[in-house]
C-alpha positions as CSV (number, residue, x, y, z in Angstrom):
1,M,125.0,96.0,116.3
2,T,127.6,93.4,115.0
3,T,130.7,92.6,116.8
4,P,134.0,90.4,115.7
5,T,132.3,87.4,116.8
6,D,129.2,87.9,115.2
7,S,128.4,85.2,111.8
8,P,126.2,86.7,109.0
9,T,124.1,83.9,108.9
10,T,123.9,83.5,113.1
11,R,120.5,84.0,113.8
12,N,118.5,84.4,117.1
13,Y,115.3,84.3,115.8
14,P,112.8,82.5,116.0
15,L,113.0,81.2,119.5
16,P,111.5,78.0,120.4
17,P,107.7,77.9,120.9
18,G,106.4,77.9,124.2
19,E,104.6,80.1,127.2
20,D,107.3,83.3,127.5
21,P,106.1,85.8,130.2
22,R,108.1,88.4,128.1
23,F,105.2,88.3,125.8
24,G,102.4,90.6,127.1
25,S,100.3,93.7,127.1
26,D,103.4,95.3,128.3
27,L,105.9,94.9,125.1
28,I,102.6,95.3,122.9
29,L,102.1,99.0,124.8
30,E,105.9,99.4,123.7
31,V,105.5,98.4,120.2
32,V,103.0,100.7,119.7
33,N,104.3,103.9,121.8
34,V,107.5,103.2,119.3
35,L,105.5,103.3,116.2
36,K,104.0,106.4,117.4
37,A,107.1,108.1,118.4
38,H,108.0,107.5,114.5
39,G,105.0,109.3,113.3
40,Y,103.2,106.2,111.9
41,P,99.5,105.9,113.2
42,E,98.5,104.2,116.6
43,P,97.1,100.3,115.6
44,G,93.7,99.6,116.8
45,G,91.1,96.8,116.4
46,S,92.3,94.0,114.0
47,D,95.8,96.7,113.4
48,L,96.5,95.8,116.6
49,A,95.7,92.2,116.0
50,D,98.1,92.1,113.0
51,L,100.8,93.6,115.1
52,V,100.6,91.2,117.8
53,A,100.6,88.4,115.5
54,A,103.3,89.8,113.1
55,L,105.5,90.1,116.1
56,R,104.6,86.5,117.5
57,G,105.5,85.3,114.5
58,F,108.7,86.9,114.5
59,L,109.6,85.7,117.5
60,Y,108.6,82.4,118.1
61,A,108.8,79.3,115.9
62,P,105.8,77.6,114.8
63,S,104.3,74.9,117.2
64,I,103.7,71.4,115.3
65,A,100.8,69.9,116.3
66,V,101.5,66.2,116.6
């Protein structure tokens, strides 16, 4: 939902890279449950690994190796 102060170019993601206690099995399980609730098949195996990678890629900026 946008508010009058939101700009169409304002971005909240990606977040800075680093350890984030919010990103864990509870978050992944909630995303899986949302997918299932909307009629999508439950991801498992390599599908689940791809889901985790996609979610991490959306949420966090890539780390820059020095």
